[in-house]
Backbone as CSV, one residue per row, in Angstrom:
resi,resn,N_x,N_y,N_z,CA_x,CA_y,CA_z,C_x,C_y,C_z
1,MET,-21.693,-29.671,7.611,-20.096,-29.968,7.697,-19.284,-28.694,7.870
2,ALA,-18.579,-28.884,8.901,-17.354,-27.520,9.322,-16.430,-27.587,8.155
3,LYS,-15.864,-26.423,7.692,-14.663,-26.421,6.765,-13.839,-26.956,7.430
4,SER,-13.033,-27.463,6.667,-11.660,-27.868,7.623,-10.774,-26.796,7.427
5,THR,-9.585,-26.675,8.109,-8.717,-25.831,8.024,-7.316,-26.321,7.809
6,TYR,-6.883,-26.353,6.395,-5.029,-26.910,6.468,-4.354,-25.789,6.912
7,ASN,-3.305,-26.681,7.455,-2.006,-25.630,8.032,-1.113,-25.462,6.691
8,THR,-0.877,-24.747,6.226,-0.177,-24.725,4.998,0.731,-23.864,5.162
9,LEU,1.857,-23.669,4.807,3.286,-23.062,5.068,2.997,-21.790,5.081
10,SER,2.099,-21.447,4.253,1.933,-19.654,3.896,1.236,-19.678,5.634
11,ARG,-0.375,-20.182,5.621,-0.831,-19.758,6.554,0.062,-20.001,8.314
12,GLN,1.157,-21.107,8.520,2.333,-20.933,9.378,2.878,-19.937,9.831
13,ALA,3.451,-19.479,8.147,4.214,-18.438,8.437,3.261,-16.860,9.140
14,LEU,2.373,-16.990,8.322,1.475,-16.128,9.273,1.370,-15.553,10.456
15,LEU,0.853,-17.386,10.952,0.609,-17.107,12.164,1.755,-17.198,13.432
16,ASP,2.980,-17.529,12.735,4.343,-17.502,13.411,4.607,-15.866,13.830
17,PHE,4.076,-15.141,12.292,4.488,-13.414,12.156,3.963,-12.995,13.238
18,PHE,2.365,-13.358,13.553,1.919,-12.569,14.726,2.175,-12.517,15.791
19,ALA,2.306,-14.074,16.103,2.924,-14.781,17.702,4.184,-13.902,17.795
20,ALA,4.900,-13.526,16.949,6.156,-13.191,17.296,5.942,-11.488,17.493
21,ASN,4.896,-10.924,17.094,4.676,-9.247,17.073,3.042,-9.218,17.579
22,PRO,3.174,-9.373,18.849,1.514,-9.737,19.327,1.151,-7.845,19.849
23,ASP,1.989,-7.487,19.779,1.546,-5.659,20.026,1.946,-4.657,19.376
24,ARG,1.943,-5.513,17.961,2.458,-4.328,16.435,1.350,-4.443,15.540
25,GLN,0.905,-3.536,15.003,0.037,-3.804,13.856,0.730,-3.608,12.566
26,PHE,0.183,-4.325,11.773,0.926,-4.035,10.366,-0.225,-3.926,9.295
27,THR,0.356,-3.240,8.084,-0.516,-3.385,6.779,-0.125,-4.511,6.195
28,ALA,-1.022,-4.732,4.979,-0.821,-6.093,4.027,0.621,-5.700,3.554
29,ASP,1.057,-4.439,3.092,2.573,-4.432,2.549,3.705,-4.798,3.482
30,GLY,3.365,-4.030,4.740,4.125,-4.431,5.826,4.707,-5.787,6.293
31,ILE,3.472,-6.759,6.454,3.768,-7.953,6.522,4.498,-8.698,5.254
32,CYS,4.122,-8.325,3.764,4.868,-8.974,2.796,6.422,-8.836,3.284
33,GLU,6.363,-7.428,3.332,8.071,-7.177,3.463,8.821,-7.917,4.536
34,ALA,8.006,-7.606,5.620,8.676,-8.659,6.648,9.060,-9.973,6.675
35,LEU,7.780,-10.851,5.896,7.881,-12.139,5.676,9.175,-12.277,4.469
36,ALA,9.039,-11.205,3.422,10.279,-11.490,2.709,11.595,-11.723,3.492
37,LYS,11.768,-10.896,4.213,12.835,-10.521,5.171,13.487,-11.370,5.705
38,GLY,12.526,-11.798,6.538,12.777,-13.123,7.453,12.915,-14.306,6.578
39,ARG,12.405,-14.667,5.313,12.599,-16.169,4.720,13.234,-15.725,3.623
40,GLY,14.591,-14.818,3.737,15.138,-14.930,2.728,14.875,-14.451,1.390
41,GLY,13.929,-13.195,1.110,13.449,-13.033,0.287,12.481,-14.000,-0.622
42,ALA,12.220,-14.775,0.074,11.402,-15.757,-0.527,9.821,-15.252,0.566
43,GLY,8.886,-14.670,-0.026,7.881,-13.948,0.609,6.705,-15.249,0.160
44,ILE,5.778,-15.116,0.636,4.561,-15.042,0.237,3.399,-14.771,-0.744
45,ALA,3.129,-15.142,-1.852,2.397,-14.343,-2.660,1.290,-13.849,-2.256
46,ARG,1.072,-12.445,-2.661,0.271,-11.694,-2.030,-1.380,-11.788,-2.203
47,SER,-1.686,-12.871,-3.265,-3.272,-12.904,-3.346,-3.286,-14.296,-2.263
48,THR,-2.187,-15.246,-2.385,-2.165,-15.928,-0.853,-2.353,-15.334,0.581
49,MET,-1.334,-14.374,0.366,-1.553,-13.660,1.740,-2.478,-12.833,2.281
50,TYR,-3.472,-12.445,1.102,-4.916,-11.957,1.254,-5.787,-12.960,1.600
51,ARG,-5.904,-14.150,1.296,-6.853,-14.929,1.283,-6.421,-15.799,2.640
52,GLN,-5.132,-16.014,3.533,-4.926,-16.228,4.594,-5.449,-15.207,5.565
53,LEU,-4.927,-14.234,5.126,-5.278,-13.080,6.560,-7.118,-12.836,6.435
54,SER,-7.940,-12.900,5.196,-8.975,-12.897,5.454,-9.354,-14.226,6.362
55,ALA,-9.154,-15.184,6.035,-9.534,-16.440,6.636,-9.121,-16.534,8.689
56,LEU,-8.095,-15.762,8.445,-7.358,-15.542,10.234,-8.432,-14.612,10.802
57,CYS,-8.773,-13.860,10.017,-9.755,-12.560,10.649,-11.165,-12.987,11.183
58,GLY,-11.718,-14.411,10.021,-12.768,-15.027,10.198,-12.517,-16.066,11.120
59,GLU,-11.735,-16.759,11.719,-11.442,-17.468,12.529,-11.194,-16.746,13.869
60,GLY,-11.193,-15.394,13.779,-10.866,-14.642,15.079,-9.763,-14.815,15.740
61,LEU,-8.549,-15.437,15.082,-7.588,-15.053,15.204,-6.310,-13.816,15.212
62,ILE,-6.795,-13.023,14.187,-6.338,-11.566,13.698,-7.524,-10.786,13.552
63,GLN,-6.943,-9.261,13.835,-8.297,-8.766,13.646,-8.108,-7.278,12.681
64,LYS,-8.754,-6.953,12.118,-8.573,-6.216,10.921,-9.363,-4.698,11.197
65,PHE,-8.795,-3.307,11.089,-9.553,-2.604,11.122,-8.535,-1.332,10.743
66,ASP,-9.489,-0.220,9.856,-8.810,0.744,8.976,-8.649,2.000,9.727
67,GLY,-7.503,2.141,9.044,-7.569,4.084,10.416,-6.293,4.651,9.110
68,THR,-5.788,5.617,9.682,-4.799,6.648,8.884,-3.475,6.334,9.093
69,ASP,-2.740,6.429,8.060,-1.416,6.234,8.351,-0.792,7.764,9.157
70,ALA,-0.098,7.604,10.242,-0.007,8.840,10.967,0.812,9.465,10.279
71,VAL,1.954,9.070,9.211,3.078,9.848,8.404,2.014,10.474,7.595
72,THR,1.384,9.620,6.355,0.965,10.226,4.973,-0.391,10.812,5.513
73,GLY,-1.314,10.113,6.122,-2.811,10.554,6.557,-3.546,9.818,5.662
74,ASN,-2.865,8.773,4.608,-3.525,8.041,4.068,-4.384,6.900,4.619
75,ALA,-5.624,6.568,3.689,-6.429,5.409,4.396,-5.731,3.925,4.355
76,VAL,-5.420,3.300,5.397,-4.890,1.930,5.440,-5.461,1.106,6.411
77,ARG,-5.562,-0.106,5.643,-6.095,-1.306,6.656,-4.752,-2.000,7.738
78,TYR,-5.145,-1.949,8.944,-4.172,-3.140,9.779,-4.833,-4.055,10.111
79,PHE,-3.562,-5.031,10.404,-3.944,-6.155,11.091,-3.078,-6.335,12.429
80,GLN,-3.575,-6.699,13.311,-3.326,-7.198,14.467,-3.535,-8.501,15.214
81,ALA,-2.503,-9.148,15.809,-2.872,-10.734,16.373,-3.889,-10.306,17.565
82,ILE,-4.822,-11.138,17.616,-5.825,-11.045,18.943,-5.453,-11.864,20.067
83,GLY,-5.121,-11.527,21.230,-4.258,-12.258,22.271,-5.695,-12.953,22.893
84,SER,-5.546,-13.778,23.631,-6.813,-14.733,24.139,-6.813,-13.604,25.620
85,GLU,-6.157,-13.065,25.955,-6.021,-12.428,27.520,-6.796,-11.340,27.324
86,ARG,-6.645,-10.341,26.028,-7.057,-9.566,26.150,-8.374,-9.233,25.366
87,ASP,-8.927,-8.187,25.890,-10.532,-8.038,25.173,-10.263,-6.503,24.263
88,CYS,-9.801,-6.558,23.449,-9.436,-5.093,22.513,-10.927,-4.079,22.877
89,ALA,-12.284,-4.807,22.678,-13.440,-4.012,22.569,-13.760,-3.070,23.667
90,HIS,-12.827,-3.109,24.709,-13.176,-2.512,25.849,-11.977,-1.547,26.453
91,HIS,-11.195,-1.578,25.791,-9.979,-0.710,26.373,-9.299,0.147,24.771
92,PHE,-8.833,1.535,25.187,-7.780,2.491,24.112,-6.733,1.728,23.510
93,HIS,-6.291,2.001,22.593,-4.844,1.680,22.398,-3.985,2.966,21.871
94,LEU,-2.743,2.533,22.327,-1.527,3.556,22.198,-0.460,2.981,21.031
95,LYS,-0.574,3.860,19.697,0.426,3.204,18.987,1.582,4.264,18.866
96,CYS,3.070,3.843,18.784,4.336,4.734,18.661,4.430,4.942,17.237
97,LEU,4.473,6.003,16.961,5.090,6.676,16.030,6.112,6.356,14.953
98,PHE,7.127,5.870,16.180,8.728,5.272,15.827,8.246,4.141,15.688
99,CYS,8.291,3.167,16.286,8.646,1.755,16.358,7.307,0.832,15.921
100,GLY,6.103,1.666,15.708,5.047,0.965,15.915,4.707,0.096,16.595
101,GLU,5.091,0.343,18.050,4.211,-0.742,18.902,3.016,-0.606,19.407
102,LEU,2.120,-1.263,19.636,0.662,-1.381,19.907,0.808,-1.416,21.501
103,GLN,0.161,-0.707,22.410,0.338,-0.820,23.675,-1.269,-0.898,23.799
104,HIS,-1.754,-1.571,24.902,-2.845,-1.738,25.092,-3.355,-0.765,26.867
105,LEU,-4.057,0.186,26.422,-4.380,0.979,27.628,-5.681,0.627,28.141
106,GLU,-4.950,-0.819,29.229,-6.013,-1.107,30.239,-5.680,-0.466,31.502
107,CYS,-6.564,0.684,31.859,-6.685,1.317,33.059,-8.024,2.203,33.712
108,ASP,-8.031,1.748,34.491,-9.504,2.514,35.177,-9.791,3.667,35.212
109,ARG,-9.177,4.711,34.663,-9.297,5.648,34.328,-10.013,6.145,32.828
110,THR,-9.900,4.926,32.080,-10.246,5.225,30.902,-11.892,5.229,30.562
111,ALA,-12.465,4.068,31.804,-13.610,3.657,31.735,-14.444,5.298,32.033
112,HIS,-13.790,6.262,33.153,-14.399,7.354,33.279,-14.698,8.133,31.876
113,LEU,-13.673,8.133,31.470,-13.354,8.827,30.063,-14.889,8.780,29.119
114,LEU,-14.579,7.151,28.787,-15.510,6.537,27.947,-16.970,6.770,28.483
115,GLY,-17.197,7.094,30.024,-18.438,7.456,30.543,-19.064,8.676,30.379
116,HIS,-17.837,9.838,30.342,-17.980,11.167,30.601,-18.312,11.457,28.764
117,ILE,-17.805,10.621,28.174,-17.791,10.996,26.501,-19.101,10.615,25.974
118,GLN,-19.615,9.273,26.584,-21.175,8.957,26.164,-22.280,9.787,26.784
119,ASP,-22.196,9.981,28.081,-22.661,10.763,28.785,-22.961,12.160,28.309
120,GLU,-22.102,12.705,28.153,-21.833,14.233,28.045,-21.916,14.559,26.759
121,HIS,-21.451,13.726,25.877,-21.267,14.394,24.552,-21.951,13.370,23.594
122,ARG,-23.120,12.436,24.041,-23.920,11.446,23.385,-22.983,10.541,22.500
123,PHE,-21.863,10.510,22.714,-21.224,9.642,21.412,-20.376,8.463,21.975
124,ARG,-20.970,7.275,21.404,-19.984,5.596,21.474,-18.893,5.554,21.076
125,ILE,-17.627,5.233,21.575,-16.528,5.280,20.940,-16.251,3.584,20.711
126,ASP,-16.078,3.283,20.043,-15.776,1.582,19.443,-14.279,1.507,19.872
127,CYS,-13.756,0.891,21.127,-12.665,1.362,21.405,-12.205,0.050,20.812
128,GLY,-12.048,-1.084,20.057,-11.613,-1.706,19.493,-10.785,-1.384,18.367
129,LYS,-11.334,0.133,17.728,-10.653,0.637,16.851,-10.057,1.661,17.402
130,SER,-10.028,1.907,18.518,-9.531,3.183,18.881,-8.004,2.972,18.775
131,ILE,-6.954,3.776,18.141,-5.854,4.522,18.215,-5.795,5.464,18.545
132,LEU,-4.476,5.677,19.724,-3.950,7.234,19.927,-2.687,7.011,19.453
133,PHE,-2.384,8.003,18.830,-1.238,8.042,18.193,0.304,8.727,18.760
134,GLY,1.496,8.338,19.281,2.471,9.375,19.757,3.900,8.550,19.972
135,VAL,4.461,8.722,21.161,5.679,8.582,20.899,6.070,7.428,22.399
136,CYS,6.401,6.212,22.369,6.390,5.390,23.499,7.788,5.823,24.443
137,SER,7.347,5.011,25.333,8.756,5.529,26.322,10.159,5.284,25.754
138,ARG,10.547,4.369,25.652,11.848,3.733,24.834,12.522,4.464,23.376
139,CYS,11.374,4.615,22.800,11.617,5.378,21.484,12.035,7.327,21.784
140,ALA,11.024,7.967,23.239,11.021,9.180,23.596,12.903,8.995,24.269
141,GLU,12.862,8.290,24.916,14.506,7.916,25.836,15.560,7.640,24.585
142,ARG,15.458,7.287,23.679,16.327,7.548,22.620,16.354,8.398,21.629
143,GLU,15.242,9.522,21.476,15.015,10.924,21.103,16.071,11.685,22.015
144,GLU,15.549,11.383,23.082,16.395,12.087,24.102,18.047,12.515,24.163
145,GLU,18.566,10.905,24.017,19.758,10.493,23.956,20.308,11.148,22.958
146,ARG,19.799,10.936,21.903,20.314,11.526,20.623,20.417,12.854,20.048
147,HIS,19.512,13.817,20.871,19.679,14.969,20.793,20.429,15.743,21.947
148,GLY,20.498,14.582,22.935,21.705,15.259,23.994,22.936,14.919,23.251
149,ALA,22.957,14.176,22.733,24.434,13.927,22.372,24.722,15.117,20.990
150,ARG,23.926,15.633,20.749,24.379,16.475,19.520,24.589,18.021,20.056
151,ALA,24.048,18.231,21.865,24.449,18.970,22.316,25.822,19.570,22.253
């Protein structure tokens, strides 16, 4: 018999959170902080959140992957919504160091790069876990405006 899924308030809060942030990745701490702010300080118990995150990963609604914090260099686990229209296993991801936005790099040229890396370097990249860190165009423009205002 299939296990039934209850739509608890905690589960719904997480689903709503990821639906509102489809192109961003979060650590568990980041999710806790955001939910506490959004609910007037009444967040989800950490143990409940971890159980719900595990269940949502198991259901294929969100994905988790290990990475490195771009600022501290520490190992971290990220969680991200899985959009039904995207197949993250076949493209790279671009993450902004300032705002945290995650862009899906669905470009014909990356297929060529992947082929080159596999053929010439005998290395297969797991695109679903690929993240290239940098600065998105919006944040770059803000930085340019800020620095331009100082001059």
